[in-house]
C-alpha positions in Angstrom: -208.7 5.0 -25.2 -207.2 3.5 -22.4 -203.8 4.0 -20.3 -201.8 3.2 -23.5 -203.5 5.7 -26.2 -205.8 8.7 -26.1 -205.4 8.2 -30.0 -203.9 5.9 -32.9 -200.8 6.9 -35.0 -202.9 8.5 -37.9 -206.1 10.3 -36.2 -204.4 13.7 -35.2 -205.4 17.0 -36.8 -205.0 20.5 -36.9 -208.5 20.5 -34.8 -206.3 18.3 -31.9 -203.9 21.3 -31.2 -202.7 21.9 -28.1 -204.2 18.8 -26.5 -202.8 16.6 -24.1 -202.7 13.1 -25.8 -201.0 9.7 -25.7 -200.0 7.5 -28.1 -198.3 3.8 -28.6 -196.5 2.2 -31.2 -192.9 1.1 -33.0 -190.1 3.6 -33.5 -190.0 3.9 -36.9 -187.2 6.4 -37.9 -185.5 8.6 -35.5 -183.5 12.2 -37.2 -181.5 13.3 -34.8 -180.2 17.3 -35.0 -178.5 17.9 -32.2 -180.5 19.6 -30.3 -183.7 18.3 -31.7 -185.0 15.0 -31.9 -187.5 13.4 -34.2 -189.3 10.4 -34.3 -191.5 8.6 -36.5 -194.1 6.6 -34.4 -195.9 3.8 -36.2 -199.0 1.4 -35.3 -201.2 -0.5 -37.3 -203.4 2.8 -38.6 -200.5 5.2 -39.5 -197.7 7.5 -38.7 -197.2 10.8 -36.8 -193.6 12.6 -35.9 -193.1 13.5 -32.7 -190.6 16.1 -31.4 -188.3 16.0 -27.8 -185.7 19.0 -27.5 -182.7 18.5 -25.6 -183.6 20.1 -22.1 -186.3 17.4 -21.9 -185.0 14.9 -19.2 -185.6 12.1 -21.5 -184.1 13.2 -24.7 -181.0 10.9 -23.6 -182.6 7.7 -23.1 -185.1 8.1 -26.4 -181.7 9.1 -28.6 -180.3 6.1 -27.4 -183.7 3.7 -28.1 -183.2 1.2 -30.6 -185.8 1.2 -33.5 -188.7 -0.9 -34.0 -188.8 -0.8 -30.0 -192.5 0.0 -28.9 -192.7 2.8 -26.8 -195.9 4.9 -25.1 -195.2 9.0 -25.6 -197.3 11.6 -23.9 -197.5 15.2 -24.7 -199.1 17.7 -26.4 -200.0 18.4 -30.4 -198.6 21.0 -32.2 -198.7 22.7 -36.0 -195.8 22.1 -38.1 -194.4 25.4 -39.9 -195.6 25.8 -43.7 -192.4 24.5 -45.4 -192.5 21.4 -43.0 -196.1 20.2 -43.8 -195.9 16.4 -44.8 -198.9 15.4 -47.4 -197.5 11.8 -47.6 -199.0 11.2 -44.3 -202.4 11.7 -42.8 -201.1 13.4 -39.6 -198.7 15.7 -41.8 -199.7 19.0 -40.4 -199.3 18.5 -37.0 -196.5 17.0 -34.3 -196.6 15.9 -31.0 -194.3 17.6 -28.1 -193.1 14.8 -26.1 -193.4 15.6 -22.1 -193.2 11.7 -21.4 -191.8 8.8 -22.5 -192.4 4.8 -21.5 -191.0 2.1 -23.1 -193.5 -0.8 -23.5 -191.4 -3.4 -25.6 -187.7 -3.8 -25.9 -186.1 -4.4 -29.4 -182.7 -6.1 -30.3 -180.5 -5.0 -33.0 -182.4 -5.6 -36.7 -181.4 -8.5 -38.6 -183.2 -6.1 -41.7 -184.7 -2.3 -41.7 -188.1 -2.1 -41.2 -188.5 1.3 -42.8 -187.1 0.5 -46.1 -189.2 -1.7 -49.1 -185.4 -2.9 -50.0 -185.8 -6.1 -51.1 -184.2 -9.0 -48.9 -183.2 -12.8 -49.0 -185.8 -14.8 -48.6 -184.4 -16.8 -45.9 -184.3 -13.3 -43.8 -188.0 -12.5 -44.7 -189.5 -15.6 -43.9 -187.2 -16.2 -40.6 -188.4 -12.6 -39.2 -191.8 -12.7 -40.8 -192.9 -10.7 -38.1 -190.4 -7.8 -39.0 -191.1 -8.3 -42.4 -195.3 -7.7 -41.9 -194.4 -4.5 -40.5 -192.9 -3.2 -43.6 -195.1 -0.7 -45.0 -196.0 -2.6 -48.5 -196.7 -5.6 -47.0 -198.2 -4.7 -43.9 -201.0 -3.0 -46.3 -201.1 -6.1 -48.9 -201.8 -8.2 -45.7 -204.8 -5.7 -44.8 -206.0 -5.4 -48.2 -206.4 -9.5 -48.3 -208.4 -9.1 -44.9 -210.7 -6.0 -46.7 -211.1 -8.4 -49.8 -212.0 -11.8 -47.7 -214.9 -9.8 -45.9 -215.8 -8.1 -48.8 -216.4 -11.7 -50.6 -217.9 -12.9 -47.7 -220.9 -10.4 -47.7 -221.4 -10.5 -51.8 -221.5 -14.2 -51.8 -224.3 -13.6 -48.6 -226.1 -11.0 -50.7 -226.1 -13.5 -53.9 -227.7 -16.3 -51.6 -225.1 -18.5 -50.9 -224.8 -19.9 -47.3 -220.9 -20.4 -45.6 -220.4 -23.9 -44.5 -216.9 -25.2 -42.7 -216.0 -28.6 -44.4 -213.5 -31.3 -42.3 -210.1 -30.9 -42.2 -209.3 -34.3 -41.8 -211.0 -36.9 -44.2 -209.9 -39.3 -46.6 -206.9 -39.5 -49.3 -208.0 -39.0 -52.9 -206.7 -38.6 -56.6 -207.2 -34.9 -57.2 -204.0 -34.1 -58.9 -201.6 -34.0 -56.2 -199.9 -35.1 -53.7 -201.6 -35.4 -49.9 -200.3 -34.1 -46.5 -201.1 -37.5 -44.4 -201.7 -37.3 -40.8 -201.2 -40.4 -38.9 -204.3 -42.1 -36.9 -203.4 -42.7 -33.3 -206.5 -44.0 -32.6 -207.0 -46.5 -36.1 -203.2 -47.5 -35.9 -201.4 -48.0 -39.6 -204.3 -45.7 -40.9 -204.4 -42.1 -42.2 -206.0 -39.4 -42.4 -205.3 -36.8 -45.3 -205.8 -32.9 -45.8 -208.2 -31.9 -48.0 -206.4 -30.8 -51.5 -209.8 -29.2 -51.7 -213.5 -29.6 -50.2 -214.3 -31.2 -53.4 -216.2 -34.2 -52.7 -217.9 -32.3 -48.9 -219.2 -29.6 -51.4 -221.1 -32.0 -53.6 -222.2 -33.9 -50.6 -223.7 -30.4 -49.1 -225.6 -30.2 -52.3 -227.1 -33.7 -52.4 -227.9 -32.7 -48.5 -230.5 -30.4 -49.7 -228.8 -26.7 -49.5 -228.6 -25.1 -52.7 -225.8 -22.4 -52.4 -222.7 -23.0 -50.6 -219.6 -21.2 -50.2 -216.5 -21.2 -47.7 -212.9 -19.3 -47.6 -211.7 -23.0 -47.4 -208.1 -23.8 -46.6 -206.6 -26.2 -49.2 -203.6 -28.5 -48.7 -200.9 -29.5 -51.2 -197.6 -31.4 -51.4 -196.7 -29.7 -54.4 -193.5 -27.4 -55.4 -193.7 -23.8 -55.2 -194.4 -21.5 -57.6 -194.6 -17.5 -58.3 -198.5 -17.8 -57.9 -198.6 -21.4 -55.8 -197.8 -21.6 -52.2 -196.8 -24.3 -51.6 -198.4 -26.3 -48.4 -201.4 -24.8 -48.2 -203.4 -22.1 -49.9 -207.2 -20.2 -49.4 -209.8 -20.6 -52.1 -213.5 -19.1 -52.2 -215.1 -22.4 -52.6 -218.5 -22.4 -54.2 -221.5 -24.9 -55.4 -225.0 -24.0 -56.8 -227.6 -27.0 -57.2 -229.6 -26.9 -60.6 -227.6 -25.2 -62.5 -225.7 -25.2 -66.0 -222.6 -23.7 -66.6 -223.4 -20.0 -67.8 -225.2 -20.0 -64.3 -221.8 -20.2 -62.4 -220.0 -17.9 -65.3 -222.7 -15.4 -63.9 -222.7 -15.1 -60.4 -218.5 -15.7 -60.4 -218.3 -12.4 -63.0 -220.6 -10.3 -60.9 -218.4 -11.2 -58.0 -215.4 -10.8 -59.7 -216.2 -7.4 -61.7 -217.6 -6.1 -58.2 -214.3 -7.0 -56.0 -211.6 -5.7 -59.1 -213.7 -2.6 -59.3 -213.8 -2.1 -55.7 -209.7 -2.7 -54.9 -208.6 -1.3 -57.7 -208.1 1.6 -60.4 -207.4 -0.5 -63.1 -209.6 -1.0 -65.7 -211.3 -4.5 -66.5 -210.6 -5.0 -70.5 -214.2 -7.0 -70.4 -217.3 -6.8 -67.8 -218.7 -10.1 -69.5 -215.6 -12.4 -70.0 -214.8 -13.8 -72.9 -215.4 -17.9 -73.8 -212.4 -19.9 -75.1 -212.4 -23.1 -75.9 -209.2 -25.2 -74.9 -209.0 -26.3 -78.2 -208.4 -22.5 -79.6 -206.7 -21.3 -77.0 -203.8 -23.5 -77.5 -204.2 -22.9 -81.3 -204.0 -19.1 -80.8 -202.1 -18.3 -77.5 -200.8 -21.8 -77.3 -201.5 -22.0 -73.4 -204.7 -22.6 -71.8 -203.6 -19.2 -69.5 -203.6 -16.6 -72.1 -202.8 -13.0 -71.1 -205.2 -11.6 -73.3 -203.9 -8.0 -72.6 -201.2 -9.3 -75.5 -202.8 -8.6 -78.9 -200.8 -11.1 -80.5 -202.1 -14.3 -82.3 -200.7 -17.4 -83.3 -202.0 -18.7 -86.3 -201.6 -22.5 -88.2 -199.8 -21.9 -91.5 -199.0 -26.1 -92.2 -201.2 -26.4 -94.7 -198.8 -23.6 -97.0 -196.0 -25.4 -97.0 -197.7 -28.6 -98.6 -197.8 -25.6 -101.9 -195.3 -26.5 -104.5 -195.0 -22.6 -104.9 -193.3 -23.0 -101.3 -189.6 -24.4 -101.5 -188.3 -23.9 -97.9 -187.5 -27.6 -97.9 -186.7 -27.8 -94.0 -190.0 -27.4 -92.7 -191.5 -29.3 -95.9 -189.8 -32.3 -94.6 -190.7 -31.9 -91.1 -194.6 -31.8 -91.8 -194.2 -34.9 -93.6 -193.0 -36.7 -90.4 -196.3 -35.4 -88.5 -194.7 -32.0 -87.1 -197.1 -28.6 -88.0 -195.8 -24.9 -88.9 -197.8 -22.1 -86.6 -196.6 -18.2 -86.8 -196.7 -15.4 -84.9 -197.6 -11.8 -86.7 -196.0 -8.8 -85.2 -197.8 -5.6 -86.6 -195.9 -2.5 -88.4 -192.4 -4.3 -87.7 -190.7 -3.2 -91.1 -188.5 -0.9 -89.7 -187.0 -2.6 -86.7 -183.8 -3.5 -87.1 -182.2 -7.2 -88.6 -180.7 -7.5 -84.5 -184.4 -7.5 -83.4 -185.3 -10.8 -85.2 -181.7 -12.3 -85.2 -182.4 -12.0 -81.0 -185.6 -13.5 -81.3 -184.1 -16.6 -83.1 -181.3 -16.7 -80.6 -183.8 -16.2 -77.7 -185.5 -19.4 -79.0 -182.9 -21.2 -79.1 -181.9 -21.0 -76.0 -185.7 -22.2 -75.0 -184.6 -25.2 -76.4 -186.3 -25.0 -79.7 -184.8 -24.9 -83.0 -185.2 -21.2 -83.6 -188.0 -19.1 -85.3 -187.4 -18.3 -89.0 -189.0 -15.0 -90.3 -189.4 -12.6 -92.9 -191.6 -8.9 -93.5 -193.9 -8.3 -96.0 -192.9 -6.2 -98.7 -194.3 -4.6 -102.0 -193.0 -2.5 -104.7 -194.1 -4.1 -107.9 -195.0 -7.1 -106.6 -195.4 -8.9 -103.1 -192.4 -10.0 -101.7 -190.8 -11.1 -98.7 -187.3 -9.7 -96.7 -185.5 -11.7 -94.6 -183.4 -15.4 -94.5 -186.2 -17.5 -96.2 -188.1 -15.1 -97.6 -187.0 -16.1 -101.3 -188.8 -19.4 -100.7 -192.0 -17.9 -100.8 -194.1 -16.9 -104.4 -196.3 -14.2 -104.4 -199.2 -16.0 -104.0 -198.3 -18.2 -101.4 -197.1 -14.5 -99.3 -200.7 -13.5 -100.4 -202.3 -16.7 -98.6 -200.0 -16.0 -95.7 -201.3 -12.5 -95.4 -205.3 -13.5 -95.8 -205.1 -16.3 -93.1 -202.9 -13.9 -90.6 -204.6 -10.8 -91.5 -201.6 -9.4 -91.9 -200.2 -5.9 -94.2 -197.6 -5.1 -96.0 -195.1 -3.8 -93.2 -195.8 -6.9 -91.1 -193.3 -9.4 -89.9 -194.2 -13.4 -89.6 -192.0 -15.4 -87.0 -192.2 -19.2 -87.4 -192.2 -22.8 -85.6 -192.2 -25.8 -86.8 -192.4 -29.0 -84.7 -194.7 -31.7 -83.2 -197.8 -30.0 -81.4 -197.0 -30.0 -77.7 -193.4 -28.6 -78.5 -195.0 -26.1 -80.9 -197.6 -24.8 -78.3 -195.2 -24.5 -75.7 -192.5 -22.4 -77.9 -194.9 -20.2 -79.6 -196.8 -19.7 -76.4 -193.7 -18.5 -75.0 -192.9 -16.7 -77.6 -196.0 -14.8 -77.7 -195.4 -13.3 -74.9 -191.7 -12.3 -75.2 -192.2 -10.5 -78.4 -195.1 -9.3 -76.5 -192.9 -7.7 -73.8 -190.3 -6.7 -76.4 -192.5 -4.2 -78.4 -193.9 -2.8 -75.3 -197.5 -4.2 -76.2 -198.8 -5.1 -72.5 -200.9 -2.4 -70.4 -200.5 -3.1 -67.1 -203.2 -1.1 -66.0 -205.8 -3.8 -67.6 -206.9 -7.0 -66.2 -208.1 -9.0 -69.0 -210.4 -11.9 -67.7 -211.5 -15.0 -69.9 -213.1 -18.4 -69.5 -211.1 -21.2 -71.1 -214.1 -23.7 -71.6 -214.7 -27.3 -73.4 -211.7 -29.0 -71.8 -211.0 -32.6 -72.8 -212.3 -35.1 -70.3 -209.3 -37.3 -70.6 -205.6 -36.8 -72.0 -202.5 -39.5 -72.4 -199.9 -39.5 -70.5 -197.0 -39.0 -73.0 -194.5 -41.6 -70.6 -197.0 -44.5 -70.1 -199.6 -44.0 -72.4 -202.2 -44.3 -69.9 -205.4 -42.6 -70.2 -205.9 -39.9 -67.5 -208.4 -37.6 -66.2 -207.2 -34.1 -67.6 -208.9 -32.2 -65.3 -211.8 -33.0 -62.4 -212.5 -36.5 -62.4 -216.1 -35.7 -61.0 -217.2 -33.7 -64.0 -219.9 -34.1 -66.1 -219.3 -34.8 -69.8 -220.7 -33.1 -72.8 -223.3 -34.4 -75.3 -225.3 -38.0 -74.6 -222.2 -40.4 -74.8 -223.0 -43.9 -76.4 -220.6 -46.5 -76.5 -218.8 -45.2 -79.6 -218.0 -42.0 -77.6 -216.5 -44.0 -75.0 -214.0 -46.0 -77.5 -212.2 -42.6 -78.5 -212.0 -41.3 -74.5 -209.6 -38.4 -76.1 -212.4 -37.1 -78.1 -215.0 -36.6 -75.1 -215.6 -33.0 -73.7 -216.5 -32.0 -70.5 -218.2 -29.2 -68.9 -215.1 -27.9 -67.3 -213.6 -24.5 -67.3 -210.6 -22.3 -65.9 -211.0 -18.4 -65.0 -207.7 -16.5 -66.2 -206.5 -13.0 -65.3 -203.6 -11.4 -66.8 -202.1 -15.1 -68.0 -202.6 -16.4 -64.4 -204.8 -19.3 -63.5 -207.5 -17.6 -61.0 -209.6 -21.5 -60.6 -210.8 -24.1 -62.2 -214.4 -25.6 -61.7 -216.7 -28.0 -63.5 -220.4 -29.0 -64.0 -220.3 -32.1 -61.6 -221.5 -35.7 -62.5 -224.1 -36.4 -60.6 -224.9 -40.2 -62.3 -223.4 -43.0 -60.6 -223.5 -45.3 -63.5 -221.6 -42.7 -65.9 -218.7 -42.0 -63.2 -218.3 -45.7 -63.0 -218.0 -45.8 -66.7 -215.7 -43.3 -66.7 -213.7 -44.0 -64.0 -213.1 -47.1 -66.0 -211.9 -45.5 -69.2 -209.2 -44.2 -66.3 -208.3 -47.8 -65.3 -210.1 -47.6 -62.0 -212.4 -50.5 -61.3 -215.9 -50.6 -59.5 -214.1 -51.7 -56.4 -211.6 -48.7 -56.2 -213.8 -46.1 -56.8 -215.8 -47.7 -54.3 -212.9 -47.8 -51.7 -211.7 -44.0 -53.0 -215.5 -42.8 -53.0 -217.3 -44.5 -51.3 -219.1 -41.3 -49.5 -219.4 -39.5 -52.8 -221.1 -42.5 -54.9 -223.1 -43.5 -52.4 -224.7 -40.5 -51.5 -225.1 -39.9 -55.4 -227.5 -43.1 -55.4 -229.9 -41.4 -53.3 -231.3 -38.6 -55.4 -228.6 -36.7 -56.3 -229.7 -32.6 -58.5 -227.7 -31.5 -61.0 -224.8 -28.9 -59.6 -221.8 -27.0 -60.1 -219.0 -25.1 -59.0 -215.6 -23.3 -58.9 -213.1 -22.2 -56.3 -211.2 -19.0 -57.4 -208.4 -18.7 -55.4 -208.0 -15.8 -52.7 -204.3 -15.7 -52.8 -203.9 -15.0 -56.6 -206.7 -12.5 -56.4 -205.5 -10.5 -53.8 -201.5 -10.7 -55.5 -203.7 -9.3 -58.5 -204.9 -6.5 -56.6 -201.7 -5.3 -54.9 -199.9 -5.9 -58.4 -197.9 -8.2 -56.5 -195.4 -10.9 -59.1 -194.9 -13.5 -55.8 -197.9 -14.8 -54.3 -195.9 -14.8 -51.3 -196.3 -10.8 -50.8 -199.7 -11.5 -50.2 -199.2 -14.4 -47.7 -199.3 -13.7 -43.9 -196.9 -16.5 -42.7 -195.9 -18.2 -45.8 -193.3 -21.1 -46.3 -190.2 -21.3 -48.5 -189.6 -23.1 -51.8 -188.7 -26.3 -50.3 -192.2 -25.9 -48.4 -190.6 -25.0 -45.0 -191.9 -22.1 -42.2 -188.6 -20.8 -41.2 -189.8 -18.9 -38.4 -191.5 -21.9 -36.6 -189.1 -24.6 -37.3 -191.8 -26.7 -39.7 -191.2 -29.4 -40.6 -189.5 -30.7 -37.0 -188.8 -33.9 -36.1 -190.9 -35.7 -33.1 -190.1 -37.3 -30.3 -190.0 -41.5 -30.0 -192.9 -41.8 -27.7 -195.2 -39.6 -30.2 -194.0 -42.1 -32.8 -194.7 -44.7 -30.9 -198.2 -43.9 -29.7 -198.7 -43.7 -33.6 -197.6 -47.0 -34.1 -194.8 -45.5 -36.9 -190.9 -45.5 -36.8 -188.6 -43.6 -39.3 -186.8 -45.2 -41.8 -183.4 -43.5 -42.0 -181.4 -43.5 -45.7 -178.6 -45.5 -46.0 
C-alpha cells in the first residue's frame, strides 16, 4: 500500500505464506514465553499475531515496548500449527515472523487497558475517550453507527427523498426543552439558539415546494441525561413530506425501519406492520405511552366491580368514592408460586412509593374462590366478572392497585415490567415496534393548572373543530404519533397544522397572544400565509436506533464523544471559562454567586 503497510491487520491468509509483508498498528497484547515473544497487532480492521524469537536483535526492544504503542513490523507470513490456530480471528491460520520493527507512536502508561471489556468508571472512560474507543466492543459499535447512517441515507434516497441541511444558528422557540443560547457579537444583547430540532425549517422546506426532505440532523437540548438520551446534543433522521396523511408517513418509516433492522440485526421483528395503539389505550393497558410489547401482560380497569354489593373490600370502596380507580395486572398460571413471590412484589410496590399491591389467585373446587389476603372479600359472581373482564382462568393471579389515575398509571406500568422480569416473560431476541397515536393536543400542568401543548405546537388537530370543541381543549386530539420499540421511544412526529388562523387559535388556548406567536414564529406563520401544502413528518433518533441494534442499554456506548451526566466533556474540558476580552466583544459579563 505504502511505506507503513502492505496489508491491513485482517487481510493475511494462508495464500500469503512466505510473503514478505509490512503491517502497522497498535500493540494489543503481548505474551512472553521466554525465548519467544507473541504480539497481537491491531488496527481498525482486525488483529494479526506476530512472533519474534530471542535471537532477533529487536527482541529486547519489543519486549519492553508499552502496550498500545503504534509500531510497524516487517517480516514473513508463516503458518500456525494446527493446535495453535485461532478460529476467533480472520487471520487465525497464520502469523508474521518479525524481522524488523519501528516505533511510529509511543504510548505512556495506560490509565485503563484497551484489550479488556471490563467496565470502568465513567470519569476514566470519558476523560480518555480516545482509548475507550479502541476497545473492541465500542469500536465496533461506532463502526455500526457509521454503516447504519450510510444505509439510511441510501434508503431515503431510494424512497425519493432529497437531503438538505438546515441552519444551526437560529432563533429560540418553545420546543419543550431548554435552548442552548449563543450570544451575537454583531447584534449586542441578542442571542441565537442552537436548534432543538429543525422543526420550523423542515416545514418551511415543504412550503418552498420541495416534496420530500430528510437529513441526519444534529439537535441540541439543554436537558438532563438518561440512559436513552444524551445531554447536550444528539442526531436524528429528520424527514418531512408534502400532501400526506398519517398513514403515508407510517408507510415510509415502517419500510425504512424494517429494512434497517433486518439488515443489521439477527433478532426477530414481532411485527412487520406495526400495531397502532391510541394514547388512551396505551395508558390504560400498559400504564405508559412507551409500552414494551415483548411483555404480554395487559393492565385492566376493574373499578366498577368494586361498586358491587357482593364485594366488601372497604378500603378500595372508600377510595373509589373519592375519585380513585382500581387497575389490575394478570399473571398467568401462577397458582404454584410461593407466598414470598406475591409478598415481595407487594413490598417492592411500597418501596416505589405506592400503598402496595393487593393480590389473590383464582381457585375452584366446588365453586370459584380466591386464595390470598383479600380473597375473602369477593363473591364467586364478582370473581367470575373479574375473570371475564381480564380473560383470566383458574390458577391465574391478580395484582390490584387503587389510586388517582396518574399515580395509578405510574405504579402499574412499573409493576407490569417488574412482574414480567420476575417471571422471565421478556424475549430479548425480539424487536417489538408500535405506533402510539391520537395524542391529546393539550394537557394541564398539575402545579400551575395552565393548559399547555402536550406534544408539538405545530400539530394538526383532528376533526372539524367548532367553538364548543375549543371550550374543552383537553378533549381535542391531534395527528401526533410516536414510534416505540421495546419500551424505548424512537421518535415523535405529526401531521402539521398548515393553517395560520387555526394555529393562532390553538396557541391562544396555551396562553400565547397573536403578538407573541408572530414574534416567536414569525418565519413560520408568515410562510404559511403564502400557500402551504398539507404536510407531515417524523424524526427517529439515530442514537437510539443504533443503541437497539448494538444491544446496548446506554446511549453513551454508541456515541463517539458523549458528555457525562452533568453535560461536561471531560476530555476537551468543556464547558470552559472564556477570557474577559471575548466577553467584552459580546457585551457580556459574568455575575458571580455570593
